[in-house]
N, C-alpha and C positions, 0 to 999 in steps of 0.2 A: 766679276760679279758685283755691282754697286747697290746697295739699297740707299736710299733716302725715306726718312720719315716725319711730316710735318706734324705740328700739335700747337695749341695755345689758340685756335680760333676762337668764333664765340659771337654773340649778339648783344651789340652797346648801344649807347646814344650817342647822335652827334658829338663832338667835341672830347670822347674818352679816349681812353688810350688800349690799347693792347700790345701782347708781345709775341711773335712766333718764333716755332724753334723748328732748326731744320737738323736731324743727326743724320748722319753719314756712316755706314757700316759697309766692310767689305774689304775691296781691295787699300792696301793701304802704302802702295808702291806708287802712288801717283797723287801728284800735291794739286786737288780740284781747285778749280775756282767754283763759286758758288752763286748761282742768279735765283731771284723771286721772280716768280710770274703770278700773274693774276687775269682771271676769267669770268665775267659777268655770267651769271646763273640765267638759266634758258637762253644762251644764244650761243650761236656756232662760229663768234668770233673766234680769231687766233687768238689764242694769250700773248698778254702785254706786257711788256718789260716792266719792272718797279724797280729792282735794284740788284746790285752785282758786287761782288768783293773776289779779289786773289787770295790764294794761297794765304800768301802774306801778311795780307788784310792792309797792305800799301795802296793798292789800289783799288778803288770803288767809283763805281758811277748810280746815278740816280735817274729815273725818269721824272721829268720838268715837273707833272703834276703831283710828286711827293716831296719835292725838295724841302727841306726844312720842318717835315712832320716826319719822315721815317728816318730811320736810321740802321745800318746793317751793319753786323759785327760779329766775328766769331771767336770761339774757344777752341782751337786747335788738340788740345790735351782732351776735350772733352768731344772729339767730334763733331761740333754743334756750329752752327750758324742763327744767328738770332736777325729777326727782323724787328724791331723796337717802333711802333706805330702810335704817333700820338696827336693829338689833334683831329681825330677821325671826322671823315665827312660822309654822308649818306653816298656820294659817288664812289667811295672806297667798297662799298658792298663786293664782293666777290668773291671765289674759290680761289686759294691761293696758294702756290706751287713751288718748291723748293727745286733746282736742278743743278746739277756736276757737269762740268767741261776742263778739260786738262789745261785749258791755256786761257788765259786772260784776254782773248780777242774776239771779236764779232759778240759782245756778251748781250749785246740786245734781241738777239735774233734766237729766238726759240728752239728751231730746225738745227744748231749749233750745236745743241747741249746733248750728251750721251744718254743721261740719266735722270728720273723722273721720280719724284714722289708723288702720294695718290692725292693731295692735296688737303686742304682745312679750309673750314668755311668762315668767313666773314662777313657779319651784317652789320649796318649803320642805321639806327631809325633818327629819323628826324628829330 
């Protein structure tokens, strides 16, 4: 069993920054890649890919909509993955989820992840 817990969400004005954290606990024998996804509130659409990072941190991918504004990183000693979000826009308003998978392949697809956190809400006012 692997548990993920997100934190760091909040309500901010456009142009502000937030840093989300994802703490991973449970099985220590698998080196997980971690992805961040988001889902706009009140919509039934599929969770959309934001960013992903491999266990080593050497492989990283971002959605085009966040490139240059968001930065993903990890501290394996703390079992934590971060999503630094700068220059936030109202379009970034969503529930943000982190998810874990054992390999850094097909990281854009939510259905390929084995474990998910409960999410943290981000609201960006104009």
